[in-house]
N, C-alpha and C positions, 0 to 999 in steps of 0.2 A: 835249066834246073838239073842239078847233079842227081843221078839215080845210082842204085847199087852197081849196075853194069859199068858205071864211069869210075868206080873205085877199084884201083889195082890191088892184087892180092899178094901175099907173101910169096917170095921167089922172083918177083918182078925186079929187074935190076935198079929201077928208079928209087925204090925203097931203101937201097943200100948206098945211095950217093949222098954226099954232103951238099945240101941245096945252096944255090947262089943267092947272095944279098940282092935285095930289090932296090933299084934306084928311083929317085923322085925327080920331078912329079911322076906319079904312076901313069902307066900307059892305060888306055881304055881297056885293054885285055886284062891287065893286072887288077884294075878296079872291079871288073866283072868277076874275076876269079875270087876276090875277097867276098863279094856279095853272094856268089854261089856257094862258097864254103859255109858261110854263116846261115844261109837259107837252108842248106841241107841239114845241119844240126838242129835248127829250130823245127823244121818240118818233120824230121825223124822222131821227134818227141811228141808229136801230135798224133794220137792214136788213129784218127780218121785219115789223115794224110799219109801216115806210115803205111796203113793197110792198102789205101787206094794205089800208092805208088811202089809198094813192096820195099819200103825203106827200113833198114835195121837201125834201131835207136843208137844214137851216139851223142856224146857231150862235146866232142872236139873232132875237128877234121883238118889235116894239114895238106898243103898244096902237093907235096910229093905223093900223097895217096891218090890224087887224080892225075898222076903222071906229069906234074908241072914241078920241076925241081927248082922251086923258089922258096925263100924264107918267109912264108906266110902260113898262119893257121887261124882258125876260128874256134871259139869256145862258147858254149851256151849251156849254163848249169843252173837249172831251176832247183828250188829247195821248197817243196810244198807250195805255199802261196807267194814265196819271195823268189827273187832272182839273185843268186849268188854272184854269178859272172856272166857277161854277154859282151864279148868283144872280138875284134879282129886284131891280131898281132902281126906286125911286119918287122922283119929283122929283129926278133925278140932275143933277149939275153937275161940271164939270171945274174944280178949284180951282187947279191949276198944271199946266204942261206944259213939255217940253223945247223947246229951240230946234231941235234936230235933228228932221228929218222922216223918215218911212218910207212905203212903199207896197207893196202886194202885187204882186209881179212879174207874176202872171197876171191881175191886175184883180180888182175886187170884183163880187159878184153880190148879188141881193136877191130875196127871196121874192115881192115885189110887182112885179118886173120879169121878164117872160117872154122876154126876148131877151138876147143877148150884147151888152154895151156895152164895146168895147175902149177901153183907156186906163188911165193911172196916176192913182190917187186919192191925193193927198198927205194924210198924217195925221201928227200928233205921234207921235214914236217912244216917248215915255214921258209918262204923265199921272198925276196924283193926282186921285182922284175922290171925291165925297161923294154919298151917296144915303141913302134910308130903306128899311128893310125893311118887311114887312107889319105889324109891331107898332109901327112908328114909331121904331125904334132906328136911330141913325146908323151907316151903313157907311162906312168911309173905306179906300180901297185905293190902292196904287200898281200900275199896270199898264204892261206893255211887250209888245211883239210883237203876236201875234194878239189877245189880250184887249184891248189898247189900241186896236187898229184897229177891232175889233168894237164896243167901247163908243162910239167916236166915230161909227161908222155908225149905231148905234141912237139915240144922242143927236140926230143929224141928223134922224131921223124925227120926233122930238118937236118939232123946230123947222121942220118943213115942207120939209126939204131932202132931195133924193135924192142918192145917191152920185155919179151922173153929172154933177151940177151942178158938182163939183170938177174934172171932166176938161176939159182944153183941147181943144175940138172941132177946132180947126185943126191942133193937133199933139198928139194923144192920148198919144203915147209920148215926149214931150219930156222932157229931163233935168230933174229936180227938184233945184235946188241944195241941197247939204248933206243929201241924203236917201240912205238906205241901203235897198236893196230887201229885202223880206221874202219868202222863199220858203216857201210853205205845205207843200211836200213834206217 
């Protein structure tokens, strides 16, 4: 089980590397990594488990964040009674995106960043993505809203990019032309 101590923090060199493609069939180690990443995001959103194990809540976790420079991440995005997204993405890619941008009005956070970083992070409002599951089957999805934002955040981790790299430090809340704010509430 991944705990907060297993998640590396900003400044660690692995977070700035471009992660390596994963080959199939998956090794037992890579299968376990997939399961562990998904287990963390699911458990971190459970109040009792989060408190018991000291987990910070997160909707996504990428392999580089646990010091494994591999192109794997997990998303678990509940929405009230529904589950918007719950999947492991291996060797993920954005194959098309909208011209329209979006951003989370309250800003983005990250399990590898222990501080508030104010500012808007521009993201594509809608994306079509392709990835592989643990068996090597192709997953193709169209995402919008929070799932699209989270996918792009985690994909950035695989490319050595931190969310705050997208924020204009001279004007963190400047208007993003053609963008619509996404309200997480």
